[in-house]
C-alpha positions in Angstrom: 0.2 0.3 -0.2 0.7 3.6 -0.9 0.4 6.2 1.5 -1.6 8.5 -0.7 -2.8 12.7 -0.6 -6.0 14.0 -2.2 -6.2 17.0 -2.9 -10.0 18.0 -1.5 -8.5 17.3 2.2 -6.6 20.7 1.9 -9.3 22.4 0.7 -10.4 24.2 -2.5 -8.5 27.2 -2.2 -5.2 25.8 -1.6 -3.3 25.7 -5.4 -2.4 22.1 -6.6 1.0 23.3 -6.9 1.0 24.4 -3.0 -0.1 20.9 -2.4 2.7 18.7 -4.6 5.5 20.7 -3.1 3.5 20.0 0.6 3.2 16.1 0.1 6.3 15.8 -1.4 7.9 16.7 1.3 6.1 14.8 4.0 7.0 11.9 1.5 3.6 11.3 0.5 3.9 8.6 -2.7 1.3 9.7 -4.5 -1.6 11.8 -4.9 -5.4 11.9 -5.4 -6.5 14.6 -8.2 -9.6 16.8 -8.2 -10.5 17.8 -11.2 -10.8 21.2 -9.3 -7.6 21.4 -9.1 -5.6 20.3 -11.8 -8.1 22.6 -13.8 -6.9 25.4 -12.1 -3.5 25.0 -12.5 -3.3 24.2 -15.5 -4.7 27.6 -16.3 -1.9 29.0 -14.7 0.4 27.1 -15.8 0.9 23.6 -19.1 0.9 20.4 -18.4 3.8 19.9 -18.7 4.8 21.9 -15.6 2.4 19.7 -13.6 4.5 16.7 -14.5 7.5 18.2 -13.9 6.1 19.2 -9.8 4.8 15.6 -9.3 8.4 13.7 -10.9 10.7 16.1 -8.9 8.3 16.3 -5.8 8.5 11.8 -6.0 4.7 12.2 -6.2 2.5 9.4 -9.0 -0.9 10.5 -9.2 -2.9 7.7 -7.7 -6.1 9.2 -9.3 -8.4 11.8 -11.0 -11.8 12.4 -9.3 -13.9 14.1 -11.5 -17.3 14.9 -9.1 -18.1 18.6 -8.4 
């Protein structure tokens, strides 16, 4: 089993980039990304930037939550 963080837990007001960074520091193995967080992050940066942030933080995307 891998410890994963669900971005909803951080609240909708926290940017995905900040959540990814914090999850990397606390050594989560994966991240469950809320679609709203992902949509907002893509408007601020690129898919490649998000992918790089995940890799730099040693995080694997575990799931995308597509409900509101």
